[in-house]
Every structure is written in structure tokens, then in C-alpha cells.
C-alpha positions as CSV (number, residue, x, y, z in Angstrom):
1,L,8.0,-3.3,-11.6
2,D,6.9,-2.2,-15.0
3,E,6.1,1.4,-15.9
4,E,2.3,0.9,-15.3
5,E,2.9,-0.6,-11.9
6,R,5.3,2.2,-11.0
7,Q,2.7,4.8,-12.0
8,Q,0.0,3.0,-9.9
9,V,2.4,3.0,-6.9
10,R,3.1,6.8,-7.3
11,Q,-0.7,7.4,-7.3
12,L,-1.1,5.3,-4.2
13,Q,1.8,7.1,-2.5
14,T,0.0,10.4,-2.9
15,M,-3.2,9.0,-1.5
16,I,-1.3,7.3,1.4
17,G,0.3,10.6,2.3
18,Q,-3.1,12.1,2.9
19,M,-4.4,9.3,5.2
20,N,-4.4,9.3,9.0
21,A,-3.3,6.3,11.1
22,E,-6.8,4.9,11.3
23,Q,-7.4,5.2,7.6
24,L,-4.1,3.6,6.9
25,G,-4.8,0.6,9.2
26,Q,-8.1,0.0,7.4
27,F,-6.5,0.4,4.0
28,I,-3.7,-2.0,4.9
29,G,-6.3,-4.7,5.7
30,Q,-8.1,-4.1,2.4
31,F,-4.9,-4.1,0.4
32,E,-3.7,-7.3,2.0
33,L,-6.9,-8.9,1.0
34,M,-6.5,-7.6,-2.6
35,A,-3.0,-8.9,-2.6
36,T,-4.1,-12.4,-1.9
37,Q,-6.8,-12.3,-4.6
38,G,-4.8,-10.3,-7.2
39,P,-3.0,-11.8,-10.2
40,A,0.3,-13.5,-9.4
41,G,2.0,-11.1,-11.8
42,N,1.2,-8.2,-9.6
43,Q,2.5,-9.6,-6.4
44,D,5.7,-7.4,-6.6
45,M,3.6,-4.3,-6.8
46,F,1.4,-5.4,-3.8
47,E,4.5,-6.0,-1.7
48,V,6.0,-2.6,-2.5
49,V,2.7,-0.8,-1.7
50,L,2.3,-2.8,1.6
51,E,5.9,-1.7,2.6
52,I,5.0,1.9,1.8
53,L,1.7,1.6,3.8
54,R,3.4,0.1,6.8
55,A,6.2,2.6,6.8
56,R,3.8,5.5,6.6
57,L,1.7,4.0,9.5
58,A,4.9,3.7,11.6
59,E,5.7,7.4,10.8
60,L,2.3,8.3,12.2
61,G,2.9,6.3,15.3
62,G,0.4,3.5,14.4
63,E,1.1,-0.2,14.6
64,G,2.3,-1.9,11.5
């Protein structure tokens, strides 16, 4: 990831940390859609964020 992508991931991590399991589930669905429609050059960033989202959901006892 380049520096801009790392900064975006850090910002998303902060937001993810404040979400409950239901919100995370909804956000994962939205983010997966964004990943399929986003630029090919950003796929690495999308994958990293999805991993973070799924890990956080698992921490909260949700399904991932």
C-alpha cells in the first residue's frame, strides 16, 4: 500500500473500532460492493480493509 492508502486504512480502522456488530455487517456489504466497483489499483487496500472488518466482526461475536 502507498502512504495515501495506509492513511485511509488508519482512518477506517478508527471508524471500525466504534461500530457494533450490526453496523459492521452492513458496512462489510457496502465495502464489498465498493471493492468490486473500485479502481483495480486499489484492490490491495480493499482486501486489507475487508480483513480488518471481518476480524473486528469476529471479535464482537458476529459472523464474518
